[in-house]
KOLDO-30436 format. One line per 8 residues: their letters; for each residue z, y, x of N, C-alpha, C, CB. Coordinates in steps of 0.2 Angstrom, whole numbers. Glycine has a CB too. Layout:
<recs>
a> Z:Y:X:Z:Y:X:Z:Y:X:Z:Y:X ~ ...
</recs>
This chain:
<recs>
meqpirqp> 0:-6:4:0:0:-1:1:7:5:8:-2:-7 ~ -5:10:4:-5:16:8:-1:21:6:-12:18:10 ~ 0:22:0:4:27:-2:10:24:-8:-2:31:-5 ~ 14:21:-4:18:19:-9:25:21:-13:19:15:-8 ~ 27:20:-18:30:25:-23:37:26:-18:30:21:-32 ~ 40:18:-16:46:19:-16:45:16:-6:52:13:-24 ~ 50:14:-5:49:11:1:43:6:3:53:8:2 ~ 40:6:9:36:1:9:37:-7:9:33:2:13
lpheprpv> 35:-12:7:36:-17:7:37:-19:15:30:-21:4 ~ 44:-24:14:45:-26:18:42:-32:25:47:-27:15 ~ 36:-33:22:31:-37:24:23:-36:23:32:-42:22 ~ 20:-39:26:12:-39:25:10:-40:18:8:-45:30 ~ 7:-34:15:4:-38:6:2:-42:7:-1:-35:1 ~ 1:-46:4:-2:-53:3:-2:-54:-6:4:-60:6 ~ -8:-51:-8:-8:-51:-14:-8:-60:-18:-15:-47:-15 ~ -4:-62:-23:-7:-69:-26:-8:-67:-34:1:-77:-24
vvlsstar> -15:-69:-35:-18:-67:-42:-26:-70:-43:-18:-57:-43 ~ -25:-73:-49:-32:-77:-50:-35:-73:-55:-32:-84:-52 ~ -41:-69:-54:-45:-67:-59:-51:-72:-61:-47:-62:-57 ~ -53:-69:-67:-58:-74:-68:-64:-71:-74:-53:-80:-71 ~ -68:-74:-75:-74:-70:-78:-76:-74:-86:-82:-70:-73 ~ -71:-81:-84:-72:-85:-90:-65:-88:-93:-78:-92:-88 ~ -60:-87:-90:-53:-89:-93:-53:-84:-99:-47:-88:-87 ~ -50:-89:-105:-48:-86:-110:-41:-84:-112:-50:-90:-115
iaicgqap> -38:-88:-105:-30:-85:-106:-29:-82:-100:-24:-92:-108 ~ -22:-78:-99:-20:-75:-95:-13:-75:-96:-24:-69:-95 ~ -10:-78:-89:-4:-78:-88:-2:-72:-85:-2:-83:-85 ~ 5:-68:-88:6:-62:-83:14:-63:-84:2:-54:-85 ~ 15:-63:-79:23:-63:-76:25:-57:-72:23:-69:-71 ~ 30:-58:-68:34:-51:-65:30:-50:-57:43:-53:-63 ~ 30:-55:-54:29:-53:-46:29:-58:-43:34:-48:-42 ~ 25:-62:-38:27:-68:-31:34:-68:-31:24:-66:-23
gtrvhasg> 35:-73:-29:43:-75:-27:42:-78:-19:46:-81:-32 ~ 46:-79:-15:47:-80:-8:42:-85:-8:54:-82:-6 ~ 41:-91:-12:37:-96:-12:31:-97:-11:37:-98:-16 ~ 30:-92:-17:22:-91:-17:20:-85:-12:18:-89:-25 ~ 24:-81:-12:22:-77:-5:20:-81:1:28:-74:-4 ~ 24:-86:2:22:-91:8:17:-96:8:28:-96:9 ~ 16:-96:2:10:-100:-2:2:-98:-2:12:-100:-9 ~ 5:-94:-4:-2:-89:-7:-6:-92:-14:-9:-88:0
kpftdpsg> -2:-96:-15:-4:-98:-23:2:-97:-28:-6:-107:-24 ~ -2:-96:-34:4:-93:-39:8:-99:-42:0:-89:-46 ~ 15:-99:-44:18:-104:-46:19:-109:-42:17:-105:-52 ~ 19:-110:-37:19:-114:-33:27:-117:-30:15:-112:-29 ~ 31:-118:-37:39:-118:-36:40:-123:-43:43:-110:-37 ~ 47:-123:-44:50:-128:-50:49:-123:-56:59:-132:-49 ~ 48:-118:-56:45:-112:-62:38:-114:-63:45:-104:-59 ~ 33:-117:-59:28:-117:-61:28:-124:-63:23:-115:-57
drlrdwmg> 32:-130:-62:30:-135:-65:33:-133:-71:32:-141:-62 ~ 39:-130:-72:43:-129:-79:37:-127:-83:49:-123:-79 ~ 33:-121:-81:27:-118:-86:22:-122:-88:22:-112:-82 ~ 20:-127:-83:14:-129:-84:17:-136:-88:9:-130:-77 ~ 23:-137:-90:25:-142:-95:26:-139:-101:31:-145:-93 ~ 28:-133:-101:28:-128:-107:21:-129:-110:30:-120:-106 ~ 17:-127:-106:9:-127:-109:5:-133:-109:3:-123:-105 ~ 9:-139:-106:7:-145:-108:-1:-147:-105:7:-145:-117
igeevfyd> 2:-144:-99:-7:-146:-93:-4:-147:-86:-14:-138:-92 ~ -8:-150:-83:-5:-151:-77:-11:-147:-70:-5:-162:-76 ~ -8:-146:-65:-11:-144:-60:-19:-142:-61:-9:-148:-55 ~ -22:-147:-60:-28:-147:-60:-31:-138:-64:-29:-155:-64 ~ -29:-141:-72:-32:-138:-77:-28:-129:-74:-31:-143:-86 ~ -22:-128:-72:-18:-124:-72:-21:-120:-66:-12:-127:-71 ~ -24:-122:-61:-26:-118:-55:-33:-118:-56:-25:-121:-48 ~ -37:-119:-61:-44:-118:-62:-45:-112:-64:-47:-123:-67
paklaiip> -49:-108:-60:-50:-100:-63:-56:-100:-69:-54:-96:-57 ~ -58:-105:-68:-62:-104:-75:-60:-106:-81:-68:-105:-75 ~ -54:-107:-81:-49:-109:-87:-43:-104:-88:-45:-117:-86 ~ -40:-103:-83:-34:-97:-83:-35:-93:-78:-27:-100:-81 ~ -33:-86:-81:-31:-80:-75:-23:-79:-74:-33:-71:-79 ~ -21:-78:-70:-16:-77:-66:-14:-70:-63:-17:-81:-62 ~ -11:-63:-67:-10:-60:-65:-3:-55:-67:-16:-58:-67 ~ 1:-57:-61:8:-53:-62:9:-46:-62:12:-56:-56
mglcfpgl> 12:-44:-64:14:-36:-65:15:-31:-57:23:-37:-70 ~ 18:-36:-53:17:-36:-44:12:-41:-42:24:-38:-39 ~ 7:-39:-38:1:-42:-36:5:-46:-28:-5:-36:-35 ~ 10:-42:-26:13:-45:-22:20:-46:-21:10:-44:-18 ~ 23:-51:-18:31:-51:-16:34:-44:-16:33:-55:-7 ~ 39:-43:-21:43:-35:-19:46:-37:-13:49:-31:-23 ~ 49:-42:-11:54:-41:-6:62:-45:-10:55:-31:-4 ~ 69:-45:-6:73:-47:-9:77:-40:-9:75:-53:-6
dskggdkp> 81:-41:-16:88:-36:-16:94:-37:-11:92:-36:-23 ~ 99:-32:-14:105:-33:-8:110:-41:-9:112:-25:-10 ~ 110:-43:-16:111:-50:-18:107:-56:-16:111:-50:-24 ~ 101:-55:-13:96:-62:-12:92:-62:-17:98:-69:-12 ~ 91:-59:-22:86:-60:-28:81:-55:-27:90:-59:-35 ~ 74:-58:-31:68:-54:-30:70:-45:-32:61:-57:-36 ~ 66:-43:-28:67:-35:-30:61:-34:-38:64:-29:-22 ~ 60:-30:-42:57:-28:-46:49:-27:-45:59:-23:-47
prpeckkt> 46:-30:-48:38:-28:-47:36:-21:-45:33:-28:-53 ~ 33:-20:-39:30:-13:-36:26:-10:-41:26:-14:-29 ~ 29:-5:-44:25:2:-49:18:2:-48:29:11:-47 ~ 16:1:-41:10:4:-37:3:-1:-41:12:3:-26 ~ 7:-7:-41:2:-13:-44:0:-10:-51:7:-22:-44 ~ 4:-10:-56:5:-9:-63:-2:-1:-62:15:-7:-65 ~ -2:4:-60:-4:10:-59:-10:10:-55:2:14:-55 ~ -10:7:-52:-17:6:-47:-22:0:-49:-13:4:-38
whqeifsn> -19:-5:-51:-24:-11:-53:-25:-13:-60:-24:-16:-50 ~ -19:-12:-64:-19:-18:-71:-24:-13:-77:-9:-20:-75 ~ -26:-8:-77:-30:-6:-81:-37:-10:-79:-30:1:-81 ~ -37:-8:-72:-46:-10:-71:-46:-18:-71:-49:-5:-62 ~ -43:-22:-69:-42:-29:-69:-43:-30:-77:-34:-31:-67 ~ -40:-28:-81:-38:-31:-88:-47:-29:-91:-30:-27:-92 ~ -48:-24:-89:-56:-19:-92:-63:-24:-91:-57:-11:-87 ~ -60:-26:-84:-67:-30:-81:-64:-38:-84:-68:-29:-71
mpqietll> -59:-40:-88:-60:-48:-90:-59:-47:-98:-53:-53:-85 ~ -64:-46:-102:-64:-44:-108:-63:-50:-112:-70:-40:-110 ~ -65:-56:-109:-64:-63:-112:-58:-66:-113:-67:-68:-108 ~ -52:-61:-112:-47:-63:-112:-45:-65:-120:-42:-58:-107 ~ -43:-69:-122:-42:-71:-129:-34:-72:-130:-46:-78:-132 ~ -29:-74:-126:-23:-74:-127:-20:-75:-121:-21:-77:-131 ~ -13:-68:-121:-10:-68:-116:-3:-69:-116:-11:-63:-114 ~ 1:-73:-110:6:-75:-110:10:-69:-106:6:-81:-108
aiggyaqa> 14:-66:-110:19:-61:-108:26:-63:-105:21:-58:-113 ~ 25:-66:-97:32:-68:-95:36:-65:-92:32:-72:-92 ~ 43:-63:-95:48:-58:-94:46:-51:-96:49:-57:-87 ~ 51:-46:-96:52:-41:-98:47:-35:-96:58:-40:-97 ~ 45:-37:-89:42:-32:-85:34:-33:-90:43:-34:-76 ~ 32:-38:-89:23:-40:-94:24:-39:-101:19:-48:-93 ~ 30:-41:-105:31:-38:-112:30:-29:-111:40:-41:-115 ~ 34:-26:-108:36:-20:-110:27:-16:-109:44:-16:-103
yhmpeltk> 24:-20:-101:18:-18:-101:12:-20:-105:16:-19:-94 ~ 11:-25:-109:4:-28:-113:7:-27:-122:1:-38:-110 ~ 14:-25:-123:16:-25:-129:23:-20:-131:18:-33:-131 ~ 21:-11:-127:27:-9:-128:29:-6:-136:28:-4:-123 ~ 24:-7:-139:28:-6:-146:31:-12:-149:23:-3:-151 ~ 29:-17:-147:35:-23:-149:40:-25:-145:33:-29:-151 ~ 41:-23:-140:47:-25:-134:53:-22:-137:46:-21:-125 ~ 58:-26:-138:65:-24:-139:68:-23:-134:69:-29:-141
krlwetia> 75:-22:-134:80:-19:-130:81:-26:-125:87:-17:-134 ~ 83:-31:-127:84:-36:-123:79:-42:-125:92:-38:-123 ~ 79:-46:-119:72:-50:-118:73:-55:-122:70:-53:-110 ~ 77:-58:-125:79:-64:-130:78:-61:-137:88:-67:-131 ~ 79:-55:-138:76:-52:-144:69:-51:-146:78:-46:-144 ~ 66:-50:-139:58:-49:-141:57:-56:-141:52:-44:-135 ~ 58:-61:-136:58:-68:-137:57:-70:-144:62:-70:-135 ~ 63:-69:-148:66:-72:-154:60:-69:-159:75:-69:-155
dfrsiwdr> 58:-63:-159:51:-59:-164:46:-63:-163:47:-51:-160 ~ 45:-68:-160:37:-72:-155:31:-71:-161:38:-83:-153 ~ 34:-76:-168:31:-75:-171:28:-67:-175:32:-81:-173 ~ 33:-65:-176:30:-56:-178:24:-52:-173:37:-50:-176 ~ 28:-55:-168:22:-53:-160:15:-56:-162:26:-58:-149 ~ 16:-62:-163:8:-66:-162:6:-64:-168:8:-75:-162 ~ 9:-63:-173:5:-61:-179:2:-54:-180:9:-62:-185 ~ 5:-50:-176:4:-43:-176:-2:-44:-169:12:-37:-175
tverhaqg> -2:-46:-166:-8:-46:-159:-13:-49:-161:-6:-50:-153 ~ -12:-56:-166:-18:-57:-167:-21:-54:-174:-19:-63:-166 ~ -20:-49:-177:-23:-43:-181:-27:-38:-177:-19:-40:-185 ~ -22:-36:-170:-25:-32:-166:-31:-36:-162:-21:-29:-162 ~ -30:-40:-159:-35:-45:-157:-44:-46:-162:-31:-52:-158 ~ -40:-46:-167:-46:-47:-172:-50:-40:-173:-42:-49:-179 ~ -47:-35:-172:-51:-29:-172:-54:-26:-165:-46:-24:-175 ~ -53:-32:-160:-56:-30:-155:-52:-24:-149:-63:-26:-158
lgprvlpl> -45:-25:-151:-42:-22:-148:-35:-25:-143:-40:-17:-153 ~ -36:-30:-139:-34:-33:-135:-32:-39:-136:-30:-31:-132 ~ -29:-43:-131:-27:-50:-132:-21:-52:-138:-24:-53:-125 ~ -21:-59:-140:-15:-60:-144:-10:-61:-140:-15:-65:-148 ~ -5:-59:-140:1:-59:-134:6:-65:-136:6:-52:-134 ~ 10:-70:-133:15:-72:-134:20:-72:-130:14:-76:-134 ~ 26:-70:-131:32:-68:-126:36:-73:-124:38:-64:-130 ~ 36:-74:-115:39:-81:-115:44:-78:-109:34:-88:-114
phpswrnn> 51:-82:-108:55:-80:-102:53:-82:-96:62:-82:-102 ~ 55:-81:-91:53:-84:-85:56:-91:-85:55:-81:-78 ~ 50:-96:-83:53:-103:-83:59:-105:-77:47:-107:-82 ~ 62:-102:-77:67:-105:-69:74:-106:-75:69:-96:-61 ~ 77:-110:-67:83:-113:-70:89:-107:-74:86:-118:-64 ~ 87:-101:-71:92:-96:-75:91:-95:-83:91:-88:-73 ~ 86:-96:-85:86:-96:-93:88:-102:-96:78:-94:-96 ~ 90:-107:-92:94:-115:-98:97:-112:-102:99:-121:-95
ahikkypw> 102:-109:-101:106:-107:-106:105:-103:-111:110:-105:-103 ~ 99:-100:-110:97:-96:-118:92:-102:-121:92:-88:-116 ~ 89:-106:-117:85:-110:-120:88:-116:-123:79:-112:-116 ~ 95:-117:-122:99:-122:-124:102:-118:-133:107:-124:-116 ~ 103:-111:-132:108:-107:-136:103:-108:-143:111:-98:-132 ~ 95:-106:-139:92:-105:-145:86:-110:-147:90:-97:-145 ~ 88:-117:-151:83:-122:-152:77:-120:-154:85:-127:-157 ~ 75:-115:-158:67:-114:-161:64:-112:-154:65:-107:-166
fenellpl> 67:-109:-149:61:-111:-144:57:-116:-139:62:-107:-140 ~ 62:-121:-141:58:-128:-139:54:-132:-146:63:-135:-136 ~ 57:-129:-153:55:-132:-158:50:-127:-161:61:-134:-162 ~ 49:-122:-160:44:-117:-164:38:-114:-158:49:-109:-168 ~ 42:-112:-153:39:-107:-149:33:-112:-143:46:-102:-144 ~ 36:-117:-142:33:-121:-137:29:-126:-141:38:-125:-133 ~ 30:-127:-148:22:-130:-150:17:-124:-152:22:-135:-158 ~ 19:-120:-154:14:-114:-154:9:-112:-147:19:-107:-156
lkeevrrl> 13:-112:-142:10:-111:-135:5:-118:-134:17:-110:-130 ~ 7:-122:-134:5:-129:-133:-2:-129:-138:11:-135:-134 ~ 0:-128:-144:-6:-129:-149:-13:-124:-145:-2:-127:-159 ~ -11:-116:-145:-15:-111:-142:-19:-114:-134:-10:-104:-141 ~ -16:-117:-131:-17:-118:-127:-22:-122:-126:-12:-118:-125 ~ -21:-128:-129:-26:-133:-132:-32:-132:-135:-24:-137:-138 ~ -30:-127:-138:-37:-123:-144:-42:-122:-138:-35:-113:-149 ~ -38:-115:-135:-43:-111:-130:-45:-115:-125:-39:-103:-128
ls> -42:-121:-121:-46:-124:-116:-53:-131:-119:-40:-127:-111 ~ -51:-133:-126:-56:-136:-128:-65:-133:-129:-53:-138:-133
</recs>
């Protein structure tokens, strides 16, 4: 980043993004973590295994750019905070790249908005104060973005939590996540990949 808004990255930039002119599904999360930064390939960690399970697909389909685009809010690993967690996505990526990326991928029909940063960007008018409040409203969000998509005003959006172990307690607390949201996700993935 030649003009960083905050402190420069603590390492050489290594964007991890999968662009596509044919994919009908886009996965939009927060930013690459340490393992993904090292591998240069998105979701090469246990959260990737869980996300693929949620979607009902294997690695062969997941990593096929003809089928899936993967565009995190921060294209590069943002570094670690003082507690050892990942810092938030860099605002330069959103400001510099996201509008251009998505305007060049008009074929995207469904967007998986993983986490609060992606949800606030891709559906700001539908995002609630707390992440799980937004996810609990997934049916209304889905219905509204289906209407929006039908009018040519962007993709359908399905809000998801990050597929890390940190969300296990919430997933257990809300049985609708596995009983209602994941079947909708799998059905939509299957439909768009068929």
